[in-house]
C-alpha positions in Angstrom: -89.5 29.3 31.7 -87.0 26.3 31.0 -86.0 24.0 33.7 -82.7 23.7 34.0 -81.3 20.1 35.7 -77.7 19.9 36.8 -76.3 16.4 37.4 -73.3 15.8 39.6 -70.1 14.3 37.6 -69.0 11.2 39.0 -65.3 10.4 39.3 -65.6 7.8 36.6 -67.5 10.0 34.3 -64.3 12.8 34.2 -61.2 11.7 33.2 -58.2 13.9 33.8 -56.0 14.3 30.7 -52.6 13.5 32.7 -54.3 10.2 34.0 -53.1 7.2 32.7 -53.8 3.5 33.1 -51.2 1.7 35.6 -51.8 -1.8 34.1 -51.1 -0.7 30.2 -47.2 -0.9 29.4 -45.6 2.5 28.6 -44.5 2.4 24.8 -40.8 3.2 24.9 -40.2 6.3 22.5 -37.1 5.8 19.6 -34.6 7.9 19.6 -34.1 10.6 16.6 -31.9 9.6 13.9 -29.2 12.1 13.4 -27.9 11.9 10.0 -24.4 13.6 9.7 -24.5 15.8 6.5 -22.2 14.7 3.3 -18.5 16.2 3.1 -19.9 18.7 0.3 -22.9 20.1 2.1 -20.5 20.2 5.6 -18.0 22.2 3.4 -20.5 24.6 1.6 -22.2 25.0 5.1 -25.7 24.2 3.9 -28.6 21.7 4.8 -28.0 18.1 3.3 -31.2 16.9 1.6 -32.5 13.5 1.6 -31.4 13.2 -2.2 -28.5 15.1 -2.3 -26.8 14.1 -5.4 -23.3 14.6 -3.6 -23.8 12.3 -0.7 -23.2 9.2 -2.1 -19.8 10.1 -3.5 -18.3 12.8 -0.7 -19.1 10.6 2.6 -18.6 12.8 5.7 -15.3 10.5 6.7 -13.5 11.8 3.5 -13.7 15.5 3.3 -10.4 16.2 1.4 -11.9 14.5 -1.6 -14.5 17.5 -2.0 -12.0 19.8 -0.7 -9.2 19.2 -3.6 -12.3 18.7 -6.2 -14.1 22.1 -5.3 -10.6 23.8 -5.1 -10.0 23.2 -8.8 -13.6 22.6 -10.5 -16.1 24.1 -8.0 -19.1 22.9 -6.4 -21.4 23.9 -9.1 -19.5 22.7 -12.1 -19.2 19.2 -10.1 -22.9 19.1 -9.8 -23.3 20.2 -13.4 -21.1 17.1 -14.5 -22.8 14.6 -12.5 -26.3 15.6 -13.6 -25.3 15.2 -17.3 -24.0 11.8 -16.8 -26.0 8.7 -16.3 -25.8 7.3 -12.5 -23.8 4.2 -13.3 -20.9 6.5 -14.4 -21.1 9.1 -11.7 -18.7 7.3 -9.3 -15.9 7.1 -11.8 -16.5 10.4 -13.0 -15.9 11.7 -9.1 -12.8 9.5 -8.6 -11.6 10.9 -12.1 -12.2 14.5 -10.9 -10.8 14.0 -7.6 -7.2 12.4 -8.9 -7.0 15.3 -11.5 -7.6 18.0 -9.0 -5.0 16.2 -6.4 -2.5 16.0 -9.5 -3.5 19.7 -10.1 -2.7 20.9 -6.6 0.5 19.0 -6.2 1.9 20.5 -9.5 0.1 23.4 -10.9 1.8 23.7 -14.1 1.1 20.2 -15.7 -1.3 18.8 -13.2 -2.1 15.2 -14.5 -0.3 15.5 -17.6 3.0 15.7 -15.7 2.3 12.4 -14.1 1.2 10.7 -17.3 4.7 12.0 -18.8 6.7 10.9 -16.1 5.0 7.4 -16.1 5.6 7.5 -19.9 9.2 8.3 -19.3 9.8 5.4 -17.0 8.0 3.3 -19.6 10.4 4.1 -22.4 13.5 3.2 -20.0 12.1 -0.1 -19.3 11.4 -0.8 -22.7 15.3 0.2 -23.2 16.7 -2.0 -20.8 14.5 -4.8 -21.8 15.6 -4.6 -25.7 19.0 -4.3 -24.3 18.7 -7.6 -22.2 17.4 -9.4 -25.3 20.2 -8.4 -27.5 22.6 -9.5 -24.7 20.5 -12.7 -24.6 20.8 -13.3 -28.6 24.7 -12.6 -28.6 25.0 -15.1 -25.8 23.0 -17.7 -27.7 25.3 -17.2 -30.9 28.4 -17.2 -29.1 27.3 -20.5 -27.8 26.4 -21.6 -31.1 29.6 -20.7 -32.7 31.4 -22.5 -29.8 29.9 -25.9 -30.4 30.2 -25.6 -34.3 33.9 -25.3 -33.4 34.3 -27.8 -31.3 32.3 -30.4 -33.6 34.7 -29.1 -36.5 37.9 -29.7 -34.2 36.7 -33.3 -33.5 35.9 -34.1 -36.9 39.5 -32.9 -38.4 41.5 -34.5 -35.6 43.8 -37.4 -36.5 43.2 -40.9 -34.9 45.1 -41.3 -31.7 48.5 -43.2 -31.9 48.7 -46.6 -30.4 51.9 -47.0 -27.7 55.3 -48.8 -28.7 54.5 -51.4 -26.1 50.9 -51.8 -26.9 51.9 -52.1 -30.7 54.5 -54.7 -29.9 52.0 -56.5 -28.0 49.2 -56.5 -30.6 51.9 -57.7 -33.4 52.9 -60.6 -31.2 49.5 -61.8 -30.6 48.4 -61.1 -34.5 51.5 -63.0 -35.6 52.9 -65.7 -33.6 54.8 -67.4 -36.0 57.3 -64.2 -35.5 58.4 -65.9 -32.2 60.2 -69.2 -34.4 61.4 -67.2 -37.2 63.2 -64.8 -34.9 66.8 -66.8 -34.1 68.0 -64.3 -32.0 64.8 -64.5 -29.5 65.4 -68.4 -29.4 69.4 -68.2 -28.5 68.8 -65.6 -25.7 66.1 -68.3 -24.6 68.6 -70.9 -24.6 71.4 -68.8 -22.8 68.8 -67.9 -20.2 68.4 -71.8 -19.5 72.3 -72.5 -19.3 72.6 -69.8 -16.6 69.7 -71.3 -14.6 71.5 -74.8 -14.7 74.4 -73.3 -13.2 72.7 -72.3 -10.1 71.1 -76.0 -9.7 72.1 -77.5 -6.1 75.0 -80.1 -6.0 
């Protein structure tokens, strides 16, 4: 026969699963991080994976970008285009697709080609205006050169200025003082003036 022994369990030996040490601090649990799906997955109503190819280029804050691109190209074609390109060129490719899709929605007939034609027309008009302005500048420069040449010719062919008669007489007298003595009429006039002056002398 087997002898069975039973021992009474002490409170310290048996620990309840819900008991905790009051002295040990409780570790705070961090709230779960909720990652918003990208605009592409949100519009397509699918789960956005961690390595979603469209997430870096279509953030959830800009849903219109993927809406336009998906409307024109389709999601499968966009993913196919991005898979064929290296990662360094994907951002530029997405920007190009979004711009072309927006232009196609605004102008369903010509799309971005219509915008390019309009810009080229404006460039041609501005170039024509620039050529016209340059031609006017050259014409004005030629007119100014002709005017300066005509003024120089007039100054070269103009006769020397004639002196005034009084100035000519003064210059002649200063150059030849002998004419004072050789002019008897001038001497007689001087003597007559002296005689007239003696009449007015006081008595």
